[in-house]
C-alpha positions as CSV (number, residue, x, y, z in Angstrom):
1,M,-14.7,-20.5,61.3
2,R,-17.0,-20.3,58.6
3,R,-15.8,-16.6,57.8
4,L,-12.3,-18.1,57.1
5,P,-13.1,-19.4,53.6
6,V,-14.9,-16.0,52.7
7,L,-11.9,-14.0,53.9
8,L,-9.5,-16.3,51.9
9,S,-11.7,-15.6,48.9
10,I,-11.5,-12.1,49.1
11,I,-7.7,-12.0,49.6
12,A,-7.3,-14.3,46.6
13,L,-9.5,-12.0,44.4
14,S,-7.5,-9.0,45.5
15,A,-4.2,-10.7,44.6
16,G,-5.6,-11.6,41.2
17,A,-6.6,-8.3,40.5
18,S,-3.2,-6.8,41.4
19,A,-1.4,-9.4,39.3
20,D,-3.1,-7.8,36.1
21,P,-2.1,-4.3,36.1
22,E,-3.8,-1.7,33.6
23,L,-2.2,-1.7,30.1
24,T,0.0,1.7,29.6
25,A,-0.6,3.8,26.5
26,G,2.6,2.5,25.1
27,E,1.7,-1.1,25.5
28,I,-1.8,-0.4,23.8
29,L,-0.1,1.2,20.9
30,R,2.5,-1.5,20.3
31,R,-0.4,-4.1,20.4
32,M,-2.4,-2.0,17.9
33,L,0.6,-1.6,15.6
34,R,1.7,-5.2,15.8
35,N,-1.9,-6.5,14.9
36,D,-1.6,-4.5,11.6
37,A,-5.4,-4.1,11.0
38,F,-4.8,-2.2,7.7
39,G,-3.4,-5.5,6.3
40,F,-0.1,-4.2,5.0
41,N,2.4,-6.5,6.8
42,G,2.9,-9.6,4.6
43,S,0.0,-9.4,2.1
44,E,-1.2,-8.9,-1.4
45,V,-4.0,-6.3,-1.7
46,R,-6.0,-4.6,-4.2
47,M,-7.8,-1.5,-2.9
48,R,-10.0,1.2,-4.3
49,M,-9.5,4.9,-3.3
50,V,-12.4,7.4,-3.6
51,L,-11.7,11.0,-3.3
52,S,-14.7,13.2,-2.5
53,S,-15.1,17.0,-2.6
54,R,-17.6,19.1,-0.6
55,D,-19.4,19.9,-3.8
56,G,-20.2,16.1,-4.3
57,S,-17.7,15.4,-6.9
58,H,-15.8,12.1,-6.8
59,R,-12.5,10.6,-8.2
60,T,-11.7,7.0,-8.0
61,R,-8.2,5.3,-8.0
62,V,-7.3,1.7,-7.9
63,F,-3.9,0.4,-6.7
64,E,-2.3,-2.8,-5.7
65,S,0.2,-3.4,-3.0
66,L,2.6,-6.1,-1.9
67,S,4.3,-6.2,1.5
68,R,6.8,-8.2,3.4
69,K,7.4,-8.2,7.2
70,D,10.8,-9.4,8.6
71,G,10.8,-9.0,12.4
72,D,10.4,-5.1,13.0
73,E,11.3,-4.4,9.5
74,V,8.2,-3.8,7.1
75,R,8.5,-3.2,3.4
76,S,5.6,-2.2,1.1
77,I,5.3,-1.3,-2.6
78,V,2.0,0.2,-4.0
79,R,1.3,0.4,-7.7
80,F,-1.5,2.5,-9.2
81,R,-3.5,0.7,-12.1
82,E,-6.5,3.2,-12.5
83,P,-7.3,5.8,-14.0
84,A,-4.8,6.3,-16.9
85,D,-3.6,9.6,-15.6
86,V,-2.0,8.0,-12.5
87,A,-1.5,4.3,-13.8
88,G,2.0,3.4,-13.5
89,T,2.8,5.5,-10.5
90,A,4.5,3.5,-7.7
91,F,5.4,4.1,-4.2
92,L,7.9,2.2,-1.9
93,L,8.0,2.3,1.8
94,L,10.9,0.8,3.9
95,Q,10.0,0.9,7.7
96,H,13.2,0.4,9.8
97,A,13.4,-0.5,13.5
98,D,16.5,1.3,14.3
99,R,16.8,4.2,11.7
100,E,14.9,6.7,9.7
101,D,12.3,5.2,7.4
102,E,12.5,5.4,3.7
103,Q,9.9,6.5,1.0
104,Y,10.3,6.6,-2.7
105,V,7.9,7.5,-5.5
106,W,8.0,6.5,-9.1
107,L,6.7,9.2,-11.6
108,P,6.2,7.5,-15.0
109,A,5.7,10.8,-16.8
110,L,9.1,12.2,-15.6
111,R,10.8,8.7,-15.9
112,R,12.4,9.1,-12.5
113,T,12.3,8.1,-8.8
114,R,12.2,10.6,-6.1
115,R,12.8,10.1,-2.4
116,I,10.2,11.6,-0.1
117,V,12.1,13.6,2.8
118,G,11.7,16.3,5.2
119,R,8.6,18.5,4.9
120,E,7.6,16.4,1.6
121,R,6.4,13.8,4.1
122,Q,3.6,16.3,5.1
123,G,2.3,16.5,1.4
124,S,-0.7,14.7,0.3
125,F,-0.3,11.2,-0.9
126,M,-1.8,11.0,-4.5
127,G,-4.3,13.8,-3.9
128,S,-5.8,12.1,-0.8
129,D,-6.3,13.2,2.8
130,F,-3.6,11.0,3.9
131,T,-0.1,12.3,4.0
132,Y,3.2,10.4,3.2
133,A,3.9,10.5,6.9
134,D,0.5,8.9,7.7
135,L,1.4,5.9,5.7
136,D,4.4,4.8,7.9
137,Q,2.6,5.7,11.2
138,R,5.9,7.1,12.4
139,D,4.2,9.6,14.6
140,L,2.7,6.7,16.6
141,R,5.7,4.5,16.3
142,Q,8.6,6.6,17.2
143,G,9.4,9.5,19.3
144,A,6.0,10.4,20.7
145,S,5.1,10.5,24.3
146,S,1.8,8.7,24.9
147,R,-1.0,8.8,27.6
148,R,-4.3,7.2,28.4
149,L,-7.5,9.2,28.6
150,A,-10.8,8.1,30.0
151,D,-12.0,5.0,28.2
152,E,-15.0,5.4,25.8
153,R,-17.6,3.4,24.1
154,L,-18.1,3.8,20.3
155,G,-21.1,2.1,19.2
156,Q,-21.1,-1.5,20.6
157,S,-17.4,-1.4,21.2
158,D,-15.5,-0.6,24.5
159,C,-12.4,1.4,23.6
160,Y,-9.1,2.6,25.1
161,V,-8.6,6.3,24.3
162,L,-5.0,7.3,23.9
163,E,-3.3,10.6,23.2
164,S,0.2,10.9,21.4
165,T,2.1,13.9,21.3
166,P,5.2,14.3,19.0
167,G,8.4,15.7,20.5
168,A,9.2,19.3,20.3
169,S,12.1,18.3,18.1
170,S,9.8,16.4,15.7
171,A,9.3,17.2,12.2
172,S,5.6,16.1,12.5
173,Q,2.9,18.5,11.4
174,Y,0.7,17.2,14.2
175,G,0.7,18.5,17.6
176,R,-1.3,15.7,19.0
177,I,-3.1,12.5,17.8
178,Q,-5.8,10.8,19.7
179,V,-6.7,7.1,19.0
180,W,-9.9,5.0,20.0
181,V,-8.5,1.4,20.1
182,R,-11.1,-1.4,20.5
183,K,-10.4,-3.4,23.5
184,A,-11.4,-6.7,22.2
185,D,-8.9,-6.8,19.3
186,H,-6.8,-3.6,19.4
187,V,-8.2,-2.3,16.3
188,P,-8.1,1.5,15.7
189,L,-11.8,2.6,15.2
190,R,-11.2,6.4,15.2
191,I,-8.0,8.5,15.0
192,K,-8.2,12.4,15.4
193,F,-5.2,14.5,14.1
194,F,-4.6,18.0,15.6
195,D,-2.3,20.6,14.5
196,R,0.3,22.3,16.6
197,S,-2.1,25.0,17.6
198,G,-4.6,22.4,18.9
199,R,-7.0,22.7,15.8
200,L,-8.6,19.4,14.4
201,L,-7.2,18.7,11.1
202,K,-8.9,15.5,10.2
203,T,-10.4,12.2,11.5
204,M,-10.0,8.7,10.5
205,Y,-12.8,6.2,10.9
206,S,-12.7,2.5,10.5
207,R,-16.1,2.0,8.8
208,R,-15.9,-1.9,8.3
209,V,-13.8,-4.4,10.1
210,T,-13.9,-8.1,9.4
211,T,-11.7,-11.1,10.6
212,M,-9.6,-13.1,8.1
213,Q,-7.6,-16.1,9.1
214,G,-7.7,-15.0,12.9
215,R,-6.8,-11.4,12.0
216,P,-8.8,-8.4,12.2
217,V,-8.8,-6.2,9.0
218,I,-10.1,-2.9,8.3
219,M,-11.9,-3.4,5.0
220,E,-13.2,0.1,4.7
221,S,-11.9,3.3,6.2
222,R,-12.5,7.0,5.8
223,M,-10.2,10.1,6.3
224,Q,-12.5,13.2,6.7
225,N,-10.9,16.7,6.4
226,A,-12.3,19.0,9.1
227,Q,-10.9,22.1,7.2
228,D,-12.4,21.7,3.7
229,G,-14.9,18.9,4.0
230,H,-12.7,16.6,1.6
231,S,-12.7,13.0,2.2
232,T,-10.8,9.8,1.3
233,D,-12.3,6.4,1.3
234,L,-10.1,3.4,1.2
235,V,-11.9,0.0,0.3
236,I,-10.1,-3.3,0.2
237,E,-11.5,-5.2,-2.9
238,S,-9.3,-8.3,-2.3
239,I,-6.5,-9.3,0.1
240,R,-4.3,-12.4,0.6
241,F,-1.9,-12.8,3.4
242,R,1.6,-13.9,2.1
243,N,4.9,-14.6,3.7
244,D,6.7,-15.4,0.5
245,V,7.0,-12.1,-1.1
246,P,10.6,-11.9,-2.6
247,A,12.8,-9.4,-0.7
248,D,14.4,-8.0,-4.1
249,L,11.0,-6.4,-5.1
250,F,11.5,-3.8,-2.6
251,T,14.0,-1.5,-3.9
252,A,14.0,2.0,-5.4
253,R,15.1,0.4,-8.8
254,S,12.4,-2.1,-8.8
255,L,9.7,0.7,-8.8
256,E,10.6,1.3,-12.4
257,R,9.8,-2.1,-13.6
258,G,6.0,-1.8,-13.6
C-alpha cells in the first residue's frame, strides 16, 4: 500500500507536464514582438546612432521618436536633430494589423514627403545598417513561416532559437532570419539575417538590456554587416513611456511641421 502514494505522485507529475506544452515558434515570436523590447510602442525616446566603418571612422546622429500603440496598430515618428546635414529629416511608420504598413520620409532639403514602397524598403535607413524593412519587423510579423531550432545558451541566458522564412512571393530581401530569444523575458538577444542564397548579411546584437517600469528595454544594440565590416550602434539616451501622445501627430502632413 505504501507504493500507492508514490504511484499517484508520478501520475500527477506526468499530467502536469503534459498540461504545459512547449511553446511554438509562432507563439514565441508573438510574445517577443508584444513585449517591444526596443521601446517604440508608446514612448518618447532620444537615441544616438553611431555609424562605424571598417577603417575606424565614425559618424554620429541623434534623433528623437514618439510612438503610440492602439491595440495592434502602432504609429511612430522619428525626427533627426544632429548633425546639421540631417537635422530636420523625419520618418513616419504606421504599422497596421490588417493591411500594408506605411512608411514616409520628410526630406527638408527637397521640401517634400516621399512614401517608401516596394524595393525602396530594402534600402539603408539614413546610412545605417538597418533597412526600412527592418524598422517595422514585417518579415517577422507577417507572412513568414517559423520553426524552432535547438535551444542554446548565450552567455548567462537560456534562449529559444527560431528560424523564420519569408514566403516565396514575399518582397523580402531575406531568405531566412534566425532569432535568439531569451526565455526569461522574450527579449531578442541576437538576430541573424541571411540573403536568398543563404549568405549571412548581418547580425544584430542586444548589448545592454535593462528593466524599466517592469518592461525589458534594449538600451544598446549593434547591427554588424558581415559583408563590408560596417556597423551601426543604437544607444537610448533617454526614454519615457507614454500613453498620451496625440494621434494626429502621426500623419504624413505632420512630418513637415518640424
